[in-house]
PQR file of N, CA, C, O and H, with PARSE charges and radii, in Angstrom:
ATOM      1  N   VAL A   1      19.355 116.577 -50.864 -0.4000 1.5000
ATOM      2  CA  VAL A   1      18.505 117.118 -51.909 -0.0000 2.0000
ATOM      3  C   VAL A   1      19.284 118.198 -52.655  0.5500 1.7000
ATOM      4  O   VAL A   1      19.876 119.093 -52.051 -0.5500 1.4000
ATOM      5  N   TYR A   2      19.267 118.094 -53.963 -0.4000 1.5000
ATOM      6  CA  TYR A   2      19.912 119.092 -54.810 -0.0000 2.0000
ATOM      7  C   TYR A   2      18.956 119.401 -55.943  0.5500 1.7000
ATOM      8  O   TYR A   2      18.522 118.495 -56.654 -0.5500 1.4000
ATOM      9  H   TYR A   2      18.786 117.367 -54.453  0.4000 1.0000
ATOM     10  N   ASN A   3      18.624 120.660 -56.120 -0.4000 1.5000
ATOM     11  CA  ASN A   3      17.645 121.068 -57.136 -0.0000 2.0000
ATOM     12  C   ASN A   3      16.327 120.328 -56.950  0.5500 1.7000
ATOM     13  O   ASN A   3      15.687 119.924 -57.920 -0.5500 1.4000
ATOM     14  H   ASN A   3      18.976 121.396 -55.543  0.4000 1.0000
ATOM     15  N   HIS A   4      15.932 120.156 -55.697 -0.4000 1.5000
ATOM     16  CA  HIS A   4      14.685 119.494 -55.328 -0.0000 2.0000
ATOM     17  C   HIS A   4      14.647 118.021 -55.726  0.5500 1.7000
ATOM     18  O   HIS A   4      13.571 117.432 -55.829 -0.5500 1.4000
ATOM     19  H   HIS A   4      16.452 120.484 -54.909  0.4000 1.0000
ATOM     20  N   ARG A   5      15.813 117.429 -55.949 -0.4000 1.5000
ATOM     21  CA  ARG A   5      15.896 116.001 -56.279 -0.0000 2.0000
ATOM     22  C   ARG A   5      16.802 115.330 -55.252  0.5500 1.7000
ATOM     23  O   ARG A   5      17.880 115.835 -54.939 -0.5500 1.4000
ATOM     24  H   ARG A   5      16.688 117.907 -55.866  0.4000 1.0000
ATOM     25  N   PRO A   6      16.360 114.197 -54.737 -0.5600 1.5000
ATOM     26  CA  PRO A   6      17.217 113.486 -53.770  0.2800 2.0000
ATOM     27  C   PRO A   6      18.455 112.917 -54.449  0.5500 1.7000
ATOM     28  O   PRO A   6      18.399 112.476 -55.597 -0.5500 1.4000
ATOM     29  N   LEU A   7      19.562 112.930 -53.735 -0.4000 1.5000
ATOM     30  CA  LEU A   7      20.811 112.375 -54.255 -0.0000 2.0000
ATOM     31  C   LEU A   7      20.913 110.881 -53.983  0.5500 1.7000
ATOM     32  O   LEU A   7      21.751 110.199 -54.572 -0.5500 1.4000
ATOM     33  H   LEU A   7      19.607 113.288 -52.803  0.4000 1.0000
ATOM     34  N   TYR A   8      20.071 110.370 -53.099 -0.4000 1.5000
ATOM     35  CA  TYR A   8      20.081 108.959 -52.738 -0.0000 2.0000
ATOM     36  C   TYR A   8      18.711 108.601 -52.175  0.5500 1.7000
ATOM     37  O   TYR A   8      17.879 109.478 -51.942 -0.5500 1.4000
ATOM     38  H   TYR A   8      19.390 110.924 -52.620  0.4000 1.0000
ATOM     39  N   ASN A   9      18.486 107.325 -51.962 -0.4000 1.5000
ATOM     40  CA  ASN A   9      17.227 106.838 -51.433 -0.0000 2.0000
ATOM     41  C   ASN A   9      17.299 106.835 -49.901  0.5500 1.7000
ATOM     42  O   ASN A   9      17.887 105.928 -49.311 -0.5500 1.4000
ATOM     43  H   ASN A   9      19.162 106.613 -52.151  0.4000 1.0000
ATOM     44  N   ALA A  10      16.722 107.816 -49.276 -0.4000 1.5000
ATOM     45  CA  ALA A  10      16.801 107.966 -47.821 -0.0000 2.0000
ATOM     46  C   ALA A  10      16.136 106.810 -47.084  0.5500 1.7000
ATOM     47  O   ALA A  10      16.479 106.537 -45.933 -0.5500 1.4000
ATOM     48  H   ALA A  10      16.245 108.553 -49.755  0.4000 1.0000
ATOM     49  N   SER A  11      15.201 106.133 -47.718 -0.4000 1.5000
ATOM     50  CA  SER A  11      14.528 105.016 -47.053 -0.0000 2.0000
ATOM     51  C   SER A  11      15.454 103.813 -46.868  0.5500 1.7000
ATOM     52  O   SER A  11      15.076 102.835 -46.223 -0.5500 1.4000
ATOM     53  H   SER A  11      14.922 106.354 -48.653  0.4000 1.0000
ATOM     54  N   MET A  12      16.655 103.879 -47.427 -0.4000 1.5000
ATOM     55  CA  MET A  12      17.643 102.809 -47.257 -0.0000 2.0000
ATOM     56  C   MET A  12      18.610 103.109 -46.105  0.5500 1.7000
ATOM     57  O   MET A  12      19.515 102.319 -45.835 -0.5500 1.4000
ATOM     58  H   MET A  12      16.962 104.673 -47.951  0.4000 1.0000
ATOM     59  N   VAL A  13      18.422 104.239 -45.429 -0.4000 1.5000
ATOM     60  CA  VAL A  13      19.311 104.646 -44.339 -0.0000 2.0000
ATOM     61  C   VAL A  13      18.700 104.220 -43.007  0.5500 1.7000
ATOM     62  O   VAL A  13      17.623 104.682 -42.628 -0.5500 1.4000
ATOM     63  H   VAL A  13      17.687 104.881 -45.648  0.4000 1.0000
ATOM     64  N   TYR A  14      19.400 103.335 -42.307 -0.4000 1.5000
ATOM     65  CA  TYR A  14      18.933 102.809 -41.020 -0.0000 2.0000
ATOM     66  C   TYR A  14      19.816 103.247 -39.850  0.5500 1.7000
ATOM     67  O   TYR A  14      19.484 102.974 -38.697 -0.5500 1.4000
ATOM     68  H   TYR A  14      20.274 102.960 -42.615  0.4000 1.0000
ATOM     69  N   CYS A  15      20.915 103.910 -40.123 -0.4000 1.5000
ATOM     70  CA  CYS A  15      21.833 104.308 -39.051 -0.0000 2.0000
ATOM     71  C   CYS A  15      21.336 105.595 -38.377  0.5500 1.7000
ATOM     72  O   CYS A  15      20.577 106.354 -38.980 -0.5500 1.4000
ATOM     73  H   CYS A  15      21.185 104.132 -41.059  0.4000 1.0000
ATOM     74  N   PRO A  16      21.760 105.840 -37.136 -0.5600 1.5000
ATOM     75  CA  PRO A  16      21.393 107.082 -36.464  0.2800 2.0000
ATOM     76  C   PRO A  16      21.800 108.289 -37.322  0.5500 1.7000
ATOM     77  O   PRO A  16      22.896 108.327 -37.882 -0.5500 1.4000
ATOM     78  N   THR A  17      20.906 109.258 -37.410 -0.4000 1.5000
ATOM     79  CA  THR A  17      21.132 110.390 -38.300 -0.0000 2.0000
ATOM     80  C   THR A  17      20.747 111.703 -37.630  0.5500 1.7000
ATOM     81  O   THR A  17      19.646 111.852 -37.102 -0.5500 1.4000
ATOM     82  H   THR A  17      20.016 109.226 -36.956  0.4000 1.0000
ATOM     83  N   LEU A  18      21.674 112.645 -37.664 -0.4000 1.5000
ATOM     84  CA  LEU A  18      21.430 113.997 -37.164 -0.0000 2.0000
ATOM     85  C   LEU A  18      21.521 114.948 -38.343  0.5500 1.7000
ATOM     86  O   LEU A  18      22.510 114.954 -39.077 -0.5500 1.4000
ATOM     87  H   LEU A  18      22.569 112.524 -38.093  0.4000 1.0000
ATOM     88  N   ILE A  19      20.484 115.748 -38.517 -0.4000 1.5000
ATOM     89  CA  ILE A  19      20.479 116.769 -39.559 -0.0000 2.0000
ATOM     90  C   ILE A  19      20.568 118.117 -38.857  0.5500 1.7000
ATOM     91  O   ILE A  19      19.681 118.481 -38.085 -0.5500 1.4000
ATOM     92  H   ILE A  19      19.681 115.742 -37.921  0.4000 1.0000
ATOM     93  N   LEU A  20      21.628 118.847 -39.122 -0.4000 1.5000
ATOM     94  CA  LEU A  20      21.820 120.184 -38.560 -0.0000 2.0000
ATOM     95  C   LEU A  20      21.789 121.197 -39.693  0.5500 1.7000
ATOM     96  O   LEU A  20      22.450 121.008 -40.714 -0.5500 1.4000
ATOM     97  H   LEU A  20      22.349 118.552 -39.749  0.4000 1.0000
ATOM     98  N   ARG A  21      21.038 122.251 -39.525 -0.4000 1.5000
ATOM     99  CA  ARG A  21      20.984 123.307 -40.541 -0.0000 2.0000
ATOM    100  C   ARG A  21      20.845 124.650 -39.847  0.5500 1.7000
ATOM    101  O   ARG A  21      20.334 124.739 -38.731 -0.5500 1.4000
ATOM    102  H   ARG A  21      20.501 122.404 -38.695  0.4000 1.0000
ATOM    103  N   GLY A  22      21.305 125.684 -40.519 -0.4000 1.5000
ATOM    104  CA  GLY A  22      21.166 127.038 -39.999 -0.0000 2.0000
ATOM    105  C   GLY A  22      19.796 127.608 -40.341  0.5500 1.7000
ATOM    106  O   GLY A  22      19.210 127.272 -41.370 -0.5500 1.4000
ATOM    107  H   GLY A  22      21.720 125.611 -41.425  0.4000 1.0000
ATOM    108  N   GLU A  23      19.306 128.455 -39.485 -0.4000 1.5000
ATOM    109  CA  GLU A  23      17.994 129.082 -39.681 -0.0000 2.0000
ATOM    110  C   GLU A  23      17.902 129.815 -41.025  0.5500 1.7000
ATOM    111  O   GLU A  23      16.850 129.817 -41.664 -0.5500 1.4000
ATOM    112  H   GLU A  23      19.782 128.728 -38.649  0.4000 1.0000
ATOM    113  N   TYR A  24      18.995 130.427 -41.442 -0.4000 1.5000
ATOM    114  CA  TYR A  24      19.002 131.195 -42.689 -0.0000 2.0000
ATOM    115  C   TYR A  24      19.750 130.464 -43.810  0.5500 1.7000
ATOM    116  O   TYR A  24      20.277 131.092 -44.728 -0.5500 1.4000
ATOM    117  H   TYR A  24      19.849 130.425 -40.923  0.4000 1.0000
ATOM    118  N   ASP A  25      19.787 129.156 -43.724 -0.4000 1.5000
ATOM    119  CA  ASP A  25      20.474 128.331 -44.727 -0.0000 2.0000
ATOM    120  C   ASP A  25      19.635 128.283 -45.996  0.5500 1.7000
ATOM    121  O   ASP A  25      18.512 127.781 -45.984 -0.5500 1.4000
ATOM    122  H   ASP A  25      19.359 128.646 -42.978  0.4000 1.0000
ATOM    123  N   THR A  26      20.174 128.799 -47.080 -0.4000 1.5000
ATOM    124  CA  THR A  26      19.454 128.752 -48.355 -0.0000 2.0000
ATOM    125  C   THR A  26      19.815 127.508 -49.166  0.5500 1.7000
ATOM    126  O   THR A  26      19.182 127.226 -50.183 -0.5500 1.4000
ATOM    127  H   THR A  26      21.087 129.207 -47.090  0.4000 1.0000
ATOM    128  N   ALA A  27      20.820 126.768 -48.725 -0.4000 1.5000
ATOM    129  CA  ALA A  27      21.230 125.547 -49.429 -0.0000 2.0000
ATOM    130  C   ALA A  27      20.453 124.326 -48.947  0.5500 1.7000
ATOM    131  O   ALA A  27      20.306 123.357 -49.692 -0.5500 1.4000
ATOM    132  H   ALA A  27      21.334 126.997 -47.898  0.4000 1.0000
ATOM    133  N   SER A  28      19.958 124.359 -47.725 -0.4000 1.5000
ATOM    134  CA  SER A  28      19.150 123.251 -47.210 -0.0000 2.0000
ATOM    135  C   SER A  28      17.844 123.821 -46.670  0.5500 1.7000
ATOM    136  O   SER A  28      17.796 124.363 -45.565 -0.5500 1.4000
ATOM    137  H   SER A  28      20.078 125.146 -47.120  0.4000 1.0000
ATOM    138  N   GLN A  29      16.815 123.693 -47.445 -0.4000 1.5000
ATOM    139  CA  GLN A  29      15.512 124.231 -47.071 -0.0000 2.0000
ATOM    140  C   GLN A  29      14.865 123.364 -45.994  0.5500 1.7000
ATOM    141  O   GLN A  29      14.971 122.138 -46.032 -0.5500 1.4000
ATOM    142  H   GLN A  29      16.853 123.253 -48.342  0.4000 1.0000
ATOM    143  N   LEU A  30      14.199 123.999 -45.041 -0.4000 1.5000
ATOM    144  CA  LEU A  30      13.581 123.280 -43.929 -0.0000 2.0000
ATOM    145  C   LEU A  30      12.607 122.210 -44.433  0.5500 1.7000
ATOM    146  O   LEU A  30      12.611 121.087 -43.930 -0.5500 1.4000
ATOM    147  H   LEU A  30      14.113 124.995 -45.010  0.4000 1.0000
ATOM    148  N   ALA A  31      11.789 122.545 -45.405 -0.4000 1.5000
ATOM    149  CA  ALA A  31      10.814 121.568 -45.923 -0.0000 2.0000
ATOM    150  C   ALA A  31      11.513 120.335 -46.491  0.5500 1.7000
ATOM    151  O   ALA A  31      11.034 119.215 -46.310 -0.5500 1.4000
ATOM    152  H   ALA A  31      11.786 123.457 -45.813  0.4000 1.0000
ATOM    153  N   ASP A  32      12.636 120.528 -47.171 -0.4000 1.5000
ATOM    154  CA  ASP A  32      13.396 119.397 -47.710 -0.0000 2.0000
ATOM    155  C   ASP A  32      13.976 118.546 -46.594  0.5500 1.7000
ATOM    156  O   ASP A  32      13.977 117.318 -46.683 -0.5500 1.4000
ATOM    157  H   ASP A  32      13.025 121.437 -47.318  0.4000 1.0000
ATOM    158  N   MET A  33      14.467 119.189 -45.545 -0.4000 1.5000
ATOM    159  CA  MET A  33      15.061 118.449 -44.430 -0.0000 2.0000
ATOM    160  C   MET A  33      13.990 117.678 -43.655  0.5500 1.7000
ATOM    161  O   MET A  33      14.241 116.566 -43.190 -0.5500 1.4000
ATOM    162  H   MET A  33      14.467 120.186 -45.473  0.4000 1.0000
ATOM    163  N   GLU A  34      12.809 118.259 -43.516 -0.4000 1.5000
ATOM    164  CA  GLU A  34      11.707 117.567 -42.844 -0.0000 2.0000
ATOM    165  C   GLU A  34      11.275 116.342 -43.648  0.5500 1.7000
ATOM    166  O   GLU A  34      10.987 115.290 -43.079 -0.5500 1.4000
ATOM    167  H   GLU A  34      12.605 119.163 -43.893  0.4000 1.0000
ATOM    168  N   LYS A  35      11.231 116.483 -44.958 -0.4000 1.5000
ATOM    169  CA  LYS A  35      10.885 115.346 -45.825 -0.0000 2.0000
ATOM    170  C   LYS A  35      11.947 114.246 -45.710  0.5500 1.7000
ATOM    171  O   LYS A  35      11.616 113.064 -45.615 -0.5500 1.4000
ATOM    172  H   LYS A  35      11.465 117.338 -45.421  0.4000 1.0000
ATOM    173  N   LEU A  36      13.214 114.643 -45.719 -0.4000 1.5000
ATOM    174  CA  LEU A  36      14.305 113.686 -45.570 -0.0000 2.0000
ATOM    175  C   LEU A  36      14.181 112.944 -44.240  0.5500 1.7000
ATOM    176  O   LEU A  36      14.332 111.723 -44.194 -0.5500 1.4000
ATOM    177  H   LEU A  36      13.482 115.604 -45.796  0.4000 1.0000
ATOM    178  N   LEU A  37      13.911 113.670 -43.171 -0.4000 1.5000
ATOM    179  CA  LEU A  37      13.771 113.063 -41.853 -0.0000 2.0000
ATOM    180  C   LEU A  37      12.657 112.015 -41.852  0.5500 1.7000
ATOM    181  O   LEU A  37      12.824 110.936 -41.284 -0.5500 1.4000
ATOM    182  H   LEU A  37      13.788 114.662 -43.208  0.4000 1.0000
ATOM    183  N   ARG A  38      11.539 112.322 -42.475 -0.4000 1.5000
ATOM    184  CA  ARG A  38      10.423 111.368 -42.545 -0.0000 2.0000
ATOM    185  C   ARG A  38      10.802 110.110 -43.328  0.5500 1.7000
ATOM    186  O   ARG A  38      10.332 109.020 -43.005 -0.5500 1.4000
ATOM    187  H   ARG A  38      11.403 113.199 -42.936  0.4000 1.0000
ATOM    188  N   GLN A  39      11.635 110.246 -44.341 -0.4000 1.5000
ATOM    189  CA  GLN A  39      11.996 109.118 -45.194 -0.0000 2.0000
ATOM    190  C   GLN A  39      13.036 108.194 -44.559  0.5500 1.7000
ATOM    191  O   GLN A  39      13.105 107.015 -44.908 -0.5500 1.4000
ATOM    192  H   GLN A  39      12.017 111.132 -44.604  0.4000 1.0000
ATOM    193  N   LEU A  40      13.837 108.709 -43.642 -0.4000 1.5000
ATOM    194  CA  LEU A  40      14.866 107.896 -42.993 -0.0000 2.0000
ATOM    195  C   LEU A  40      14.225 106.775 -42.192  0.5500 1.7000
ATOM    196  O   LEU A  40      13.216 106.993 -41.522 -0.5500 1.4000
ATOM    197  H   LEU A  40      13.780 109.667 -43.359  0.4000 1.0000
ATOM    198  N   LYS A  41      14.792 105.591 -42.250 -0.4000 1.5000
ATOM    199  CA  LYS A  41      14.257 104.442 -41.525 -0.0000 2.0000
ATOM    200  C   LYS A  41      14.864 104.293 -40.137  0.5500 1.7000
ATOM    201  O   LYS A  41      14.435 103.432 -39.368 -0.5500 1.4000
ATOM    202  H   LYS A  41      15.612 105.413 -42.794  0.4000 1.0000
ATOM    203  N   SER A  42      15.828 105.092 -39.812 -0.4000 1.5000
ATOM    204  CA  SER A  42      16.499 105.013 -38.521 -0.0000 2.0000
ATOM    205  C   SER A  42      15.518 105.258 -37.379  0.5500 1.7000
ATOM    206  O   SER A  42      14.626 106.099 -37.483 -0.5500 1.4000
ATOM    207  H   SER A  42      16.177 105.791 -40.436  0.4000 1.0000
ATOM    208  N   SER A  43      15.692 104.520 -36.296 -0.4000 1.5000
ATOM    209  CA  SER A  43      14.880 104.764 -35.100 -0.0000 2.0000
ATOM    210  C   SER A  43      15.456 105.927 -34.288  0.5500 1.7000
ATOM    211  O   SER A  43      14.797 106.460 -33.395 -0.5500 1.4000
ATOM    212  H   SER A  43      16.418 103.836 -36.211  0.4000 1.0000
ATOM    213  N   SER A  44      16.672 106.306 -34.605 -0.4000 1.5000
ATOM    214  CA  SER A  44      17.339 107.425 -33.930 -0.0000 2.0000
ATOM    215  C   SER A  44      17.655 108.494 -34.974  0.5500 1.7000
ATOM    216  O   SER A  44      18.641 108.401 -35.705 -0.5500 1.4000
ATOM    217  H   SER A  44      17.207 105.873 -35.331  0.4000 1.0000
ATOM    218  N   LYS A  45      16.798 109.508 -35.027 -0.4000 1.5000
ATOM    219  CA  LYS A  45      16.989 110.582 -36.007 -0.0000 2.0000
ATOM    220  C   LYS A  45      16.482 111.888 -35.418  0.5500 1.7000
ATOM    221  O   LYS A  45      15.533 111.914 -34.634 -0.5500 1.4000
ATOM    222  H   LYS A  45      15.996 109.584 -34.433  0.4000 1.0000
ATOM    223  N   LYS A  46      17.137 112.966 -35.815 -0.4000 1.5000
ATOM    224  CA  LYS A  46      16.795 114.269 -35.250 -0.0000 2.0000
ATOM    225  C   LYS A  46      17.150 115.370 -36.242  0.5500 1.7000
ATOM    226  O   LYS A  46      18.170 115.305 -36.928 -0.5500 1.4000
ATOM    227  H   LYS A  46      17.908 112.945 -36.452  0.4000 1.0000
ATOM    228  N   LEU A  47      16.295 116.373 -36.303 -0.4000 1.5000
ATOM    229  CA  LEU A  47      16.529 117.561 -37.114 -0.0000 2.0000
ATOM    230  C   LEU A  47      16.634 118.750 -36.174  0.5500 1.7000
ATOM    231  O   LEU A  47      15.740 118.984 -35.360 -0.5500 1.4000
ATOM    232  H   LEU A  47      15.466 116.426 -35.746  0.4000 1.0000
ATOM    233  N   VAL A  48      17.724 119.501 -36.284 -0.4000 1.5000
ATOM    234  CA  VAL A  48      17.932 120.687 -35.453 -0.0000 2.0000
ATOM    235  C   VAL A  48      18.215 121.871 -36.354  0.5500 1.7000
ATOM    236  O   VAL A  48      19.056 121.789 -37.249 -0.5500 1.4000
ATOM    237  H   VAL A  48      18.450 119.310 -36.945  0.4000 1.0000
ATOM    238  N   THR A  49      17.520 122.967 -36.121 -0.4000 1.5000
ATOM    239  CA  THR A  49      17.793 124.215 -36.816 -0.0000 2.0000
ATOM    240  C   THR A  49      18.487 125.152 -35.834  0.5500 1.7000
ATOM    241  O   THR A  49      17.930 125.503 -34.794 -0.5500 1.4000
ATOM    242  H   THR A  49      16.837 123.033 -35.394  0.4000 1.0000
ATOM    243  N   VAL A  50      19.697 125.549 -36.174 -0.4000 1.5000
ATOM    244  CA  VAL A  50      20.475 126.457 -35.329 -0.0000 2.0000
ATOM    245  C   VAL A  50      20.048 127.886 -35.668  0.5500 1.7000
ATOM    246  O   VAL A  50      20.142 128.316 -36.818 -0.5500 1.4000
ATOM    247  H   VAL A  50      20.150 125.265 -37.019  0.4000 1.0000
ATOM    248  N   GLY A  51      19.586 128.603 -34.669 -0.4000 1.5000
ATOM    249  CA  GLY A  51      19.107 129.970 -34.868 -0.0000 2.0000
ATOM    250  C   GLY A  51      20.205 130.938 -35.284  0.5500 1.7000
ATOM    251  O   GLY A  51      21.368 130.790 -34.907 -0.5500 1.4000
ATOM    252  H   GLY A  51      19.509 128.253 -33.735  0.4000 1.0000
ATOM    253  N   ASP A  52      19.808 131.929 -36.067 -0.4000 1.5000
ATOM    254  CA  ASP A  52      20.707 133.005 -36.506 -0.0000 2.0000
ATOM    255  C   ASP A  52      21.994 132.451 -37.115  0.5500 1.7000
ATOM    256  O   ASP A  52      23.096 132.891 -36.788 -0.5500 1.4000
ATOM    257  H   ASP A  52      18.864 132.050 -36.373  0.4000 1.0000
ATOM    258  N   ALA A  53      21.826 131.469 -38.016 -0.4000 1.5000
ATOM    259  CA  ALA A  53      22.980 130.845 -38.669 -0.0000 2.0000
ATOM    260  C   ALA A  53      22.636 130.540 -40.127  0.5500 1.7000
ATOM    261  O   ALA A  53      21.467 130.471 -40.507 -0.5500 1.4000
ATOM    262  H   ALA A  53      20.931 131.112 -38.282  0.4000 1.0000
ATOM    263  N   THR A  54      23.674 130.362 -40.922 -0.4000 1.5000
ATOM    264  CA  THR A  54      23.496 130.033 -42.333 -0.0000 2.0000
ATOM    265  C   THR A  54      23.999 128.612 -42.588  0.5500 1.7000
ATOM    266  O   THR A  54      24.106 127.813 -41.657 -0.5500 1.4000
ATOM    267  H   THR A  54      24.623 130.418 -40.613  0.4000 1.0000
ATOM    268  N   HIS A  55      24.302 128.302 -43.829 -0.4000 1.5000
ATOM    269  CA  HIS A  55      24.817 126.986 -44.214 -0.0000 2.0000
ATOM    270  C   HIS A  55      26.165 126.700 -43.549  0.5500 1.7000
ATOM    271  O   HIS A  55      26.581 125.546 -43.444 -0.5500 1.4000
ATOM    272  H   HIS A  55      24.216 128.950 -44.585  0.4000 1.0000
ATOM    273  N   TYR A  56      26.831 127.741 -43.109 -0.4000 1.5000
ATOM    274  CA  TYR A  56      28.159 127.603 -42.502 -0.0000 2.0000
ATOM    275  C   TYR A  56      28.104 127.748 -40.982  0.5500 1.7000
ATOM    276  O   TYR A  56      29.031 128.279 -40.370 -0.5500 1.4000
ATOM    277  H   TYR A  56      26.494 128.678 -43.194  0.4000 1.0000
ATOM    278  N   ALA A  57      27.029 127.279 -40.385 -0.4000 1.5000
ATOM    279  CA  ALA A  57      26.783 127.428 -38.950 -0.0000 2.0000
ATOM    280  C   ALA A  57      27.935 126.945 -38.086  0.5500 1.7000
ATOM    281  O   ALA A  57      28.188 127.509 -37.021 -0.5500 1.4000
ATOM    282  H   ALA A  57      26.277 126.847 -40.883  0.4000 1.0000
ATOM    283  N   LEU A  58      28.633 125.913 -38.525 -0.4000 1.5000
ATOM    284  CA  LEU A  58      29.692 125.349 -37.686 -0.0000 2.0000
ATOM    285  C   LEU A  58      30.877 126.278 -37.498  0.5500 1.7000
ATOM    286  O   LEU A  58      31.726 126.018 -36.645 -0.5500 1.4000
ATOM    287  H   LEU A  58      28.427 125.455 -39.390  0.4000 1.0000
ATOM    288  N   ILE A  59      30.959 127.357 -38.272 -0.4000 1.5000
ATOM    289  CA  ILE A  59      32.064 128.313 -38.102 -0.0000 2.0000
ATOM    290  C   ILE A  59      31.555 129.736 -37.840  0.5500 1.7000
ATOM    291  O   ILE A  59      32.323 130.696 -37.902 -0.5500 1.4000
ATOM    292  H   ILE A  59      30.269 127.568 -38.964  0.4000 1.0000
ATOM    293  N   GLU A  60      30.277 129.862 -37.551 -0.4000 1.5000
ATOM    294  CA  GLU A  60      29.707 131.184 -37.298 -0.0000 2.0000
ATOM    295  C   GLU A  60      29.559 131.439 -35.797  0.5500 1.7000
ATOM    296  O   GLU A  60      29.969 130.620 -34.974 -0.5500 1.4000
ATOM    297  H   GLU A  60      29.653 129.082 -37.500  0.4000 1.0000
ATOM    298  N   LYS A  61      28.977 132.570 -35.458 -0.4000 1.5000
ATOM    299  CA  LYS A  61      28.894 132.981 -34.051 -0.0000 2.0000
ATOM    300  C   LYS A  61      28.104 132.009 -33.184  0.5500 1.7000
ATOM    301  O   LYS A  61      28.341 131.944 -31.978 -0.5500 1.4000
ATOM    302  H   LYS A  61      28.644 133.235 -36.126  0.4000 1.0000
ATOM    303  N   ASN A  62      27.183 131.259 -33.752 -0.4000 1.5000
ATOM    304  CA  ASN A  62      26.404 130.289 -32.982 -0.0000 2.0000
ATOM    305  C   ASN A  62      26.922 128.869 -33.156  0.5500 1.7000
ATOM    306  O   ASN A  62      26.178 127.904 -32.982 -0.5500 1.4000
ATOM    307  H   ASN A  62      26.991 131.312 -34.732  0.4000 1.0000
ATOM    308  N   ALA A  63      28.184 128.748 -33.495 -0.4000 1.5000
ATOM    309  CA  ALA A  63      28.793 127.431 -33.699 -0.0000 2.0000
ATOM    310  C   ALA A  63      28.721 126.571 -32.438  0.5500 1.7000
ATOM    311  O   ALA A  63      28.634 125.347 -32.528 -0.5500 1.4000
ATOM    312  H   ALA A  63      28.788 129.532 -33.636  0.4000 1.0000
ATOM    313  N   VAL A  64      28.755 127.197 -31.280 -0.4000 1.5000
ATOM    314  CA  VAL A  64      28.695 126.436 -30.022 -0.0000 2.0000
ATOM    315  C   VAL A  64      27.403 125.616 -29.970  0.5500 1.7000
ATOM    316  O   VAL A  64      27.424 124.450 -29.577 -0.5500 1.4000
ATOM    317  H   VAL A  64      28.825 128.192 -31.207  0.4000 1.0000
ATOM    318  N   LYS A  65      26.299 126.212 -30.359 -0.4000 1.5000
ATOM    319  CA  LYS A  65      25.012 125.505 -30.380 -0.0000 2.0000
ATOM    320  C   LYS A  65      25.076 124.335 -31.358  0.5500 1.7000
ATOM    321  O   LYS A  65      24.586 123.247 -31.055 -0.5500 1.4000
ATOM    322  H   LYS A  65      26.282 127.160 -30.678  0.4000 1.0000
ATOM    323  N   PHE A  66      25.664 124.545 -32.508 -0.4000 1.5000
ATOM    324  CA  PHE A  66      25.827 123.493 -33.518 -0.0000 2.0000
ATOM    325  C   PHE A  66      26.586 122.312 -32.919  0.5500 1.7000
ATOM    326  O   PHE A  66      26.133 121.171 -33.009 -0.5500 1.4000
ATOM    327  H   PHE A  66      26.062 125.429 -32.755  0.4000 1.0000
ATOM    328  N   TRP A  67      27.732 122.583 -32.312 -0.4000 1.5000
ATOM    329  CA  TRP A  67      28.574 121.525 -31.750 -0.0000 2.0000
ATOM    330  C   TRP A  67      27.920 120.884 -30.536  0.5500 1.7000
ATOM    331  O   TRP A  67      28.059 119.677 -30.338 -0.5500 1.4000
ATOM    332  H   TRP A  67      28.100 123.511 -32.239  0.4000 1.0000
ATOM    333  N   GLN A  68      27.213 121.654 -29.718 -0.4000 1.5000
ATOM    334  CA  GLN A  68      26.509 121.078 -28.563 -0.0000 2.0000
ATOM    335  C   GLN A  68      25.475 120.052 -29.020  0.5500 1.7000
ATOM    336  O   GLN A  68      25.362 118.974 -28.436 -0.5500 1.4000
ATOM    337  H   GLN A  68      27.100 122.634 -29.879  0.4000 1.0000
ATOM    338  N   GLU A  69      24.733 120.386 -30.050 -0.4000 1.5000
ATOM    339  CA  GLU A  69      23.719 119.464 -30.566 -0.0000 2.0000
ATOM    340  C   GLU A  69      24.366 118.187 -31.099  0.5500 1.7000
ATOM    341  O   GLU A  69      23.837 117.093 -30.905 -0.5500 1.4000
ATOM    342  H   GLU A  69      24.824 121.262 -30.524  0.4000 1.0000
ATOM    343  N   ALA A  70      25.502 118.325 -31.764 -0.4000 1.5000
ATOM    344  CA  ALA A  70      26.208 117.160 -32.277 -0.0000 2.0000
ATOM    345  C   ALA A  70      26.676 116.260 -31.124  0.5500 1.7000
ATOM    346  O   ALA A  70      26.524 115.041 -31.195 -0.5500 1.4000
ATOM    347  H   ALA A  70      25.933 119.214 -31.921  0.4000 1.0000
ATOM    348  N   VAL A  71      27.228 116.834 -30.095 -0.4000 1.5000
ATOM    349  CA  VAL A  71      27.696 116.059 -28.940 -0.0000 2.0000
ATOM    350  C   VAL A  71      26.541 115.368 -28.238  0.5500 1.7000
ATOM    351  O   VAL A  71      26.645 114.194 -27.884 -0.5500 1.4000
ATOM    352  H   VAL A  71      27.353 117.825 -30.037  0.4000 1.0000
ATOM    353  N   ILE A  72      25.447 116.077 -28.033 -0.4000 1.5000
ATOM    354  CA  ILE A  72      24.262 115.486 -27.393 -0.0000 2.0000
ATOM    355  C   ILE A  72      23.782 114.277 -28.193  0.5500 1.7000
ATOM    356  O   ILE A  72      23.487 113.226 -27.622 -0.5500 1.4000
ATOM    357  H   ILE A  72      25.362 117.031 -28.320  0.4000 1.0000
ATOM    358  N   PHE A  73      23.708 114.425 -29.489 -0.4000 1.5000
ATOM    359  CA  PHE A  73      23.235 113.329 -30.342 -0.0000 2.0000
ATOM    360  C   PHE A  73      24.185 112.145 -30.267  0.5500 1.7000
ATOM    361  O   PHE A  73      23.737 111.003 -30.171 -0.5500 1.4000
ATOM    362  H   PHE A  73      23.948 115.279 -29.952  0.4000 1.0000
ATOM    363  N   LEU A  74      25.474 112.393 -30.307 -0.4000 1.5000
ATOM    364  CA  LEU A  74      26.451 111.306 -30.271 -0.0000 2.0000
ATOM    365  C   LEU A  74      26.467 110.586 -28.927  0.5500 1.7000
ATOM    366  O   LEU A  74      26.800 109.403 -28.866 -0.5500 1.4000
ATOM    367  H   LEU A  74      25.838 113.321 -30.385  0.4000 1.0000
ATOM    368  N   LYS A  75      26.116 111.277 -27.862 -0.4000 1.5000
ATOM    369  CA  LYS A  75      26.107 110.648 -26.536 -0.0000 2.0000
ATOM    370  C   LYS A  75      24.859 109.803 -26.289  0.5500 1.7000
ATOM    371  O   LYS A  75      24.836 108.997 -25.359 -0.5500 1.4000
ATOM    372  H   LYS A  75      25.845 112.238 -27.912  0.4000 1.0000
ATOM    373  N   THR A  76      23.844 109.972 -27.093 -0.4000 1.5000
ATOM    374  CA  THR A  76      22.594 109.211 -26.875 -0.0000 2.0000
ATOM    375  C   THR A  76      22.588 107.918 -27.653  0.5500 1.7000
ATOM    376  O   THR A  76      21.619 107.161 -27.585 -0.5500 1.4000
ATOM    377  H   THR A  76      23.863 110.626 -27.849  0.4000 1.0000
TER
END
């Protein structure tokens, strides 16, 4: 989602999908990510909000949580 407009048709996505966002991420709003999750057709989908993190969560102090969630999702 960019400027409250989808960049693609999420209902055409059937592959496993993990959405990771930081709690204080101003670039990916929680409501937008929840809507995206609902639109995905994948039977394997998950939305995780990493606490005390921004859009750059993967390189911030809570990056371990970000990477742990990614590994857990990939192993399932």
